[in-house]
N, C-alpha and C positions, 0 to 999 in steps of 0.2 A: 289483426282483426280476425275473429272467427265467427261464422254464422252459427248461432247456438242450435238451430233446428236441423242442420244438415241439408242435403240436397236430394233426398229420396223422392220416389214417385208419390209416396204418401204425403210428404211435405208439400209437394207441388199441388196436390189435390186440396190440401188445407188452405194454401195461399190463394188458389183460384176461388174457393168458396168465400174466403174472407174478402176478396176483391169485389165480389158481387154486392156485398154489404156496403163497402166503403166508396165505391166509384161515384155515386151521386154526391156524397159528402165532399170528396176530394175535388170533383169538378166545380162544385159551387165555391169551394174555398179558393181554388186557383183563379176563377173568374173574379171573385171579390178582391183578391190580392192584386189583380191587375194584369195577369197574363192574357195577352190578346193577339189578334191576327198580326202576322209579320214578325213576331218575336223570335229570338234565338234563345232556346231554353236548355239548361243543363240539368238532367235528371240523374241524381246520385243514388247509387245502390238500386239500380233499375229492376233487379229481380226478374220476374216473368214479363215485364213490360207494361204493367197496369197503368202506372203514372205516365209513362211515355206515351201511351195510346191516348190518354186524356189530354195531355199537353199538345200532341199532334193535332187533335181535333180543334183545340183552341187557337193554335197559331196559324192553322190553315196551310195551304200549299205555298204561300209566300214566306212562311217561317220555317224554322228548323229545330229539331230536338236531338241533342247529343246525349245518349244514355250510357252511363258508366256502370259496369257490373263486373265482378271478379270471377264469376262462374261461366266458363265457355258453354257449358251445357244449358244453363239458364238462358244465355243469350240466343242460342240456337232455337230454343222453344219460343222466346220472345219475338224473334224475327219472323217466325211462322205466324204468330198472332198478329203482328203489325201488318204483314202482307195480306192476311185474311181480311183485315179491316180496310185494306186498300190505301194505306198511307205510305207515301214515298219520301216523306220529310223527316224520317227517323233514322239516326245512325247510331249503332252500338259500338262501344269501345270496351274491350276486355282488359281490365287492369285493376289493381288495388286503388282505392280512392286516394290514399296517401301519396301515391306515385303518379296520379293523373296530371298530365300536362297537355295543353292544346293551345293553338294559336287563336288570337282574336278574343273578343269579349262576349258576354252574355247579357241579355235583358232580364233574365230570371234564372235563379237556381232553385230547384225544387227537390223534395224527397219525402217519402212516407215510411215511417217506422224503420228508419235506418240509423239515425244518430244514436239510438238506444244501444246499438251493438258496438259503437266506436269507443275505444278506451279513453280517448281525449276528444270529445265532440267539439268543445270550444276551439281547440287548435285547428280541427278540420274545417269548421265553418270560417274561421279567420283566414285560412289558406285559400279556401274556395272563393271567398269574397274578393280576392285579388283579381279574379277574372270577371267580376261583375262590374258592369259599366256604372258610371255615376247616375244615380236615380234608379238603378236596377233593383229588382225584387229578390229577396231570399224568403222562401215560403216552405215551411216544414210542418209535417204532422207527426206527433210522437204520442205514445200512450201515457196515460195517467191512471195506472191501475188502482191505486188507493182510492181514487175518487169514485170508483164503482162499488166499493164494499158496502156502502150504506143501502144500496138497492136490494141487497139479498140477505138482510139480517134475519128474516123469517125462514130461511132455507139453509139448515145446518149442513147438509151434504153438499149442496151447490157452493156454499160459502167455503167449505173445506177445500174443494177442488180449485176454487178461485184463488184461495190463499196459497195452495201448493203450486199453482201456475206461476205466481209471483216469486215464490221461494226458489223454484227450479231455475228461473231466469236469473235471479240475483246471484245464485251460487255459481253461475257460469259467467259472471261479470257483466251481465246485461242490466240496464237501468230501465225497468218497466214503468217508472214514474218520472221519466225525463220531461214529460209534458208540463209538469208543475213548474219547472224552472226554465223552460225553453225560451221564454221571452228575455230572460236575463242573459242567456247564452248568446242570443243574437245581438243584444245590445253590447255585450262584452267584446264581440267581434267588430265593433265599430259601426254597426247598423243602427238606424234611427227609427223612432216611432213604431216600436214593435206592438202589434195588436194581436190579441188572443181570442180565439173562439173555442168553445168546448162543445163537442158533439158526442152523444151516446145514443145508440139505437136500443129501444126497449120493446120487447114483445115476448110472447110465450112460444115461439117457434121451436121445432125440434132442433134446428141448427144452433140457436142460442142456448137452448137447454143443455147442449152437450159440449159447447166449445171449450170450457175450462179443462175438461178431461182430455179433449183432443190435444191441447197444449202440453199437458203433463205426459200423455202417451207419446207424443213426438219426442219429448226429452228422454223418456225411458227407452224407446225403440230405436230412434235415429241418432240421438246424442249420447246414449249410454249412461245416463244418470242412474246411480245406485244409492245415493244418499237420502232420497226422499222416504219419509215414513208414511206408508200407505195402509198401515194396519187398520185404521178406523174407517177405511172406505169399503171394507167387505170384499165380496167376490167381484173382481175387476171385470169379469166377463159379462156381468149383469149391470155394471155401474151405469152405462149410458141410459138404459131403460129406467133405472131407479132415479136418475137425475130428471128425466122427463116426467116421471110420475110425481116427483116432489113438486115440480113447478105446476103441473096440472092440478094437483090436490090443493095447493096453496091458493090457486086462482090468481096468481100475480104474474108480473112480467120480470124478465131478467135482462141485464145489459150486455151489449157487445163490448169489445175493448173500448174503454173511453179514450177519445182522442182530443188532444190539445192541438189546435191549428194556429200557428203563429206566422205572421209575415211582417217584414220590415224592409226598409229601403236603404240603399247605400248613399251616403251624402254626396 
Protein backbone atom coordinates (compact mmCIF):
# COMPACT_ATOMS: atom_id res chain seq x y z
CA UNK A 1 0.00 0.00 0.00
CA UNK A 2 1.27 3.47 -0.92
CA UNK A 3 -0.38 6.73 0.08
CA UNK A 4 -0.68 8.56 -3.24
CA UNK A 5 -0.38 12.08 -1.83
CA UNK A 6 2.74 11.61 0.26
CA UNK A 7 3.33 13.04 3.74
CA UNK A 8 4.53 16.60 3.15
CA UNK A 9 3.57 19.66 5.18
CA UNK A 10 1.48 20.81 2.20
CA UNK A 11 -0.46 17.55 2.23
CA UNK A 12 -1.03 17.92 5.96
CA UNK A 13 -2.54 21.35 5.38
CA UNK A 14 -4.78 19.95 2.65
CA UNK A 15 -6.00 17.16 4.91
CA UNK A 16 -6.73 19.52 7.79
CA UNK A 17 -8.77 21.79 5.53
CA UNK A 18 -10.64 18.77 4.18
CA UNK A 19 -11.35 17.61 7.73
CA UNK A 20 -13.13 20.86 8.57
CA UNK A 21 -15.57 20.15 5.75
CA UNK A 22 -16.16 16.51 6.55
CA UNK A 23 -16.21 16.41 10.37
CA UNK A 24 -19.96 17.18 10.74
CA UNK A 25 -20.80 14.64 8.03
CA UNK A 26 -18.65 11.94 9.59
CA UNK A 27 -19.93 12.53 13.12
CA UNK A 28 -23.56 12.31 12.00
CA UNK A 29 -22.74 9.19 10.00
CA UNK A 30 -21.10 7.40 12.92
CA UNK A 31 -23.93 8.34 15.27
CA UNK A 32 -26.52 6.97 12.84
CA UNK A 33 -24.44 3.84 12.27
CA UNK A 34 -24.68 3.15 16.01
CA UNK A 35 -21.31 4.16 17.48
CA UNK A 36 -22.11 5.15 21.05
CA UNK A 37 -20.83 5.59 24.59
CA UNK A 38 -18.74 2.73 25.94
CA UNK A 39 -17.87 1.25 22.56
CA UNK A 40 -14.44 -0.01 21.61
CA UNK A 41 -13.71 1.36 18.13
CA UNK A 42 -11.00 0.50 15.62
CA UNK A 43 -10.10 3.42 13.33
CA UNK A 44 -8.21 2.19 10.26
CA UNK A 45 -5.91 4.49 8.31
CA UNK A 46 -6.11 7.11 11.04
CA UNK A 47 -3.98 9.73 9.29
CA UNK A 48 -3.93 12.95 11.32
CA UNK A 49 -6.50 11.64 13.80
CA UNK A 50 -9.68 13.29 12.49
CA UNK A 51 -11.95 10.24 12.69
CA UNK A 52 -10.32 9.06 15.92
CA UNK A 53 -11.19 12.39 17.55
CA UNK A 54 -14.81 12.10 16.41
CA UNK A 55 -15.02 8.50 17.65
CA UNK A 56 -13.45 9.44 20.99
CA UNK A 57 -16.15 12.07 21.49
CA UNK A 58 -18.89 9.54 20.72
CA UNK A 59 -17.64 6.66 22.89
CA UNK A 60 -16.82 8.88 25.85
CA UNK A 61 -14.40 8.17 28.70
CA UNK A 62 -15.89 4.71 29.17
CA UNK A 63 -15.00 3.70 25.62
CA UNK A 64 -11.77 3.26 23.70
CA UNK A 65 -10.48 4.12 20.24
CA UNK A 66 -7.58 2.18 18.74
CA UNK A 67 -6.29 4.09 15.71
CA UNK A 68 -4.02 2.35 13.18
CA UNK A 69 -1.72 4.43 10.97
CA UNK A 70 1.40 3.51 8.98
CA UNK A 71 3.17 6.91 9.27
CA UNK A 72 4.93 7.56 12.58
CA UNK A 73 5.10 11.25 11.72
CA UNK A 74 1.34 11.40 11.19
CA UNK A 75 0.78 9.62 14.50
CA UNK A 76 2.96 12.12 16.37
CA UNK A 77 0.90 14.97 14.93
CA UNK A 78 -2.39 13.14 15.63
CA UNK A 79 -1.41 12.47 19.25
CA UNK A 80 -0.84 16.18 19.76
CA UNK A 81 -4.28 16.94 18.35
CA UNK A 82 -5.95 14.31 20.53
CA UNK A 83 -4.19 15.68 23.62
CA UNK A 84 -5.26 19.22 22.72
CA UNK A 85 -8.88 18.01 22.65
CA UNK A 86 -8.40 16.43 26.09
CA UNK A 87 -9.17 12.84 25.09
CA UNK A 88 -7.40 10.10 27.04
CA UNK A 89 -9.31 7.24 25.39
CA UNK A 90 -7.38 7.10 22.09
CA UNK A 91 -4.40 4.84 21.44
CA UNK A 92 -2.42 4.90 18.19
CA UNK A 93 -0.73 1.86 16.67
CA UNK A 94 1.94 2.35 13.99
CA UNK A 95 1.81 -0.47 11.45
CA UNK A 96 0.55 -1.47 8.03
CA UNK A 97 -3.15 -2.32 8.06
CA UNK A 98 -2.47 -5.69 6.46
CA UNK A 99 -0.22 -6.62 9.40
CA UNK A 100 -2.37 -5.24 12.21
CA UNK A 101 -2.99 -7.66 15.08
CA UNK A 102 -4.52 -6.95 18.46
CA UNK A 103 -6.13 -8.88 21.27
CA UNK A 104 -9.84 -8.58 21.95
CA UNK A 105 -12.78 -7.56 19.81
CA UNK A 106 -14.32 -4.27 18.71
CA UNK A 107 -17.84 -2.90 18.71
CA UNK A 108 -17.13 -0.89 15.56
CA UNK A 109 -14.57 -0.60 12.78
CA UNK A 110 -14.51 2.78 11.06
CA UNK A 111 -12.54 4.56 8.35
CA UNK A 112 -12.76 7.56 6.06
CA UNK A 113 -11.23 7.75 2.59
CA UNK A 114 -8.82 4.89 3.24
CA UNK A 115 -10.10 1.82 1.38
CA UNK A 116 -9.69 3.66 -1.94
CA UNK A 117 -5.91 3.39 -1.46
CA UNK A 118 -5.89 -0.35 -0.63
CA UNK A 119 -5.05 -2.73 -3.53
CA UNK A 120 -7.56 -5.33 -2.29
CA UNK A 121 -10.06 -3.52 -0.05
CA UNK A 122 -12.45 -6.49 0.05
CA UNK A 123 -9.75 -8.72 1.52
CA UNK A 124 -8.83 -6.08 4.09
CA UNK A 125 -12.43 -5.59 5.24
CA UNK A 126 -12.88 -9.37 5.48
CA UNK A 127 -9.71 -9.64 7.59
CA UNK A 128 -10.69 -6.73 9.85
CA UNK A 129 -14.17 -8.14 10.38
CA UNK A 130 -12.63 -11.07 12.27
CA UNK A 131 -11.98 -8.72 15.21
CA UNK A 132 -15.51 -7.32 15.06
CA UNK A 133 -17.88 -8.77 17.63
CA UNK A 134 -21.18 -10.32 16.61
CA UNK A 135 -23.60 -7.46 16.03
CA UNK A 136 -20.69 -5.03 15.65
CA UNK A 137 -20.62 -2.22 13.10
CA UNK A 138 -18.39 -1.65 10.08
CA UNK A 139 -18.73 1.95 8.91
CA UNK A 140 -16.70 3.44 6.05
CA UNK A 141 -16.82 6.63 4.01
CA UNK A 142 -15.29 6.52 0.53
CA UNK A 143 -15.33 8.92 -2.44
CA UNK A 144 -17.59 8.61 -5.45
CA UNK A 145 -15.95 11.11 -7.76
CA UNK A 146 -17.99 10.35 -10.87
CA UNK A 147 -21.15 11.32 -9.02
CA UNK A 148 -19.94 14.90 -8.74
CA UNK A 149 -19.26 15.51 -12.44
CA UNK A 150 -22.83 16.51 -13.22
CA UNK A 151 -22.66 19.46 -10.83
CA UNK A 152 -20.04 21.27 -12.90
CA UNK A 153 -21.01 20.79 -16.55
CA UNK A 154 -21.25 24.59 -16.98
CA UNK A 155 -17.68 25.12 -15.77
CA UNK A 156 -15.14 23.88 -18.37
CA UNK A 157 -11.99 24.80 -16.44
CA UNK A 158 -13.27 23.46 -13.14
CA UNK A 159 -14.51 20.30 -14.90
CA UNK A 160 -11.10 19.76 -16.45
CA UNK A 161 -9.35 20.04 -13.08
CA UNK A 162 -11.96 17.71 -11.56
CA UNK A 163 -11.32 15.14 -14.30
CA UNK A 164 -7.55 15.48 -13.88
CA UNK A 165 -7.87 14.86 -10.14
CA UNK A 166 -9.61 11.56 -10.86
CA UNK A 167 -7.16 10.65 -13.62
CA UNK A 168 -4.12 11.29 -11.44
CA UNK A 169 -5.53 9.10 -8.67
CA UNK A 170 -6.46 6.23 -10.98
CA UNK A 171 -3.01 6.28 -12.59
CA UNK A 172 -1.52 5.68 -9.14
CA UNK A 173 -3.77 2.72 -8.39
CA UNK A 174 -6.30 4.61 -6.30
CA UNK A 175 -10.05 4.04 -6.78
CA UNK A 176 -11.76 7.44 -6.34
CA UNK A 177 -15.14 5.86 -7.15
CA UNK A 178 -15.03 3.09 -4.57
CA UNK A 179 -18.05 4.63 -2.87
CA UNK A 180 -20.27 3.42 -5.72
CA UNK A 181 -19.65 -0.24 -4.83
CA UNK A 182 -18.78 0.06 -1.14
CA UNK A 183 -22.03 -1.58 -0.02
CA UNK A 184 -21.25 -4.68 -2.09
CA UNK A 185 -17.74 -4.80 -0.67
CA UNK A 186 -19.06 -4.89 2.90
CA UNK A 187 -21.64 -7.51 2.03
CA UNK A 188 -18.98 -9.65 0.33
CA UNK A 189 -17.05 -9.57 3.61
CA UNK A 190 -20.01 -11.29 5.28
CA UNK A 191 -21.59 -8.20 6.82
CA UNK A 192 -25.35 -7.70 6.69
CA UNK A 193 -27.90 -4.98 5.93
CA UNK A 194 -25.48 -2.52 4.32
CA UNK A 195 -27.00 0.97 4.22
CA UNK A 196 -25.66 3.78 2.05
CA UNK A 197 -25.85 7.54 2.49
CA UNK A 198 -24.56 10.00 -0.11
CA UNK A 199 -23.19 13.35 1.02
CA UNK A 200 -21.83 16.24 -1.00
CA UNK A 201 -21.22 19.81 0.15
CA UNK A 202 -22.23 22.46 -2.37
CA UNK A 203 -21.23 26.12 -2.21
CA UNK A 204 -19.22 28.79 -4.01
CA UNK A 205 -16.49 29.18 -1.40
CA UNK A 206 -12.88 29.86 -2.29
CA UNK A 207 -11.92 26.51 -0.81
CA UNK A 208 -14.27 24.46 -2.96
CA UNK A 209 -13.49 26.53 -6.03
CA UNK A 210 -9.86 25.50 -5.76
CA UNK A 211 -9.84 21.98 -4.32
CA UNK A 212 -9.60 19.96 -7.59
CA UNK A 213 -6.43 21.85 -8.48
CA UNK A 214 -5.09 21.31 -4.95
CA UNK A 215 -5.42 17.55 -5.54
CA UNK A 216 -3.65 17.72 -8.90
CA UNK A 217 -0.95 19.97 -7.44
CA UNK A 218 -0.35 17.51 -4.61
CA UNK A 219 0.19 14.78 -7.19
CA UNK A 220 2.61 16.91 -9.18
CA UNK A 221 4.59 18.31 -6.27
CA UNK A 222 4.51 15.61 -3.63
CA UNK A 223 3.88 12.41 -5.58
CA UNK A 224 5.92 13.34 -8.65
CA UNK A 225 3.33 12.63 -11.34
CA UNK A 226 4.56 13.67 -14.80
CA UNK A 227 2.03 11.93 -17.05
CA UNK A 228 -0.79 14.48 -16.69
CA UNK A 229 -1.58 16.66 -19.69
CA UNK A 230 -1.94 20.17 -18.28
CA UNK A 231 -1.58 22.12 -21.53
CA UNK A 232 -5.22 23.23 -21.64
CA UNK A 233 -5.06 24.71 -18.12
CA UNK A 234 -2.95 27.68 -19.17
CA UNK A 235 -0.66 29.47 -16.73
CA UNK A 236 -0.69 27.31 -13.59
CA UNK A 237 0.37 30.23 -11.38
CA UNK A 238 -2.94 31.98 -12.13
CA UNK A 239 -5.09 28.84 -12.21
CA UNK A 240 -6.50 29.10 -8.66
CA UNK A 241 -7.73 32.63 -9.29
CA UNK A 242 -9.20 31.67 -12.66
CA UNK A 243 -11.06 28.76 -11.07
CA UNK A 244 -12.56 31.08 -8.50
CA UNK A 245 -13.51 33.62 -11.20
CA UNK A 246 -15.18 30.92 -13.28
CA UNK A 247 -17.36 29.86 -10.36
CA UNK A 248 -18.25 33.45 -9.44
CA UNK A 249 -19.08 34.42 -13.05
CA UNK A 250 -21.31 31.38 -13.53
CA UNK A 251 -23.13 32.17 -10.28
CA UNK A 252 -23.31 28.49 -9.38
CA UNK A 253 -22.08 26.18 -6.65
CA UNK A 254 -19.44 23.47 -6.88
CA UNK A 255 -19.14 20.19 -4.97
CA UNK A 256 -16.75 18.91 -2.38
CA UNK A 257 -15.52 15.35 -2.81
CA UNK A 258 -18.76 13.32 -2.95
CA UNK A 259 -18.82 10.75 -0.14
CA UNK A 260 -20.67 7.46 0.04
CA UNK A 261 -21.14 6.51 3.69
CA UNK A 262 -21.93 2.83 4.21
CA UNK A 263 -22.45 0.87 7.39
CA UNK A 264 -23.31 -2.77 8.02
CA UNK A 265 -23.40 -5.22 10.94
CA UNK A 266 -21.65 -8.48 11.58
CA UNK A 267 -24.15 -11.36 11.98
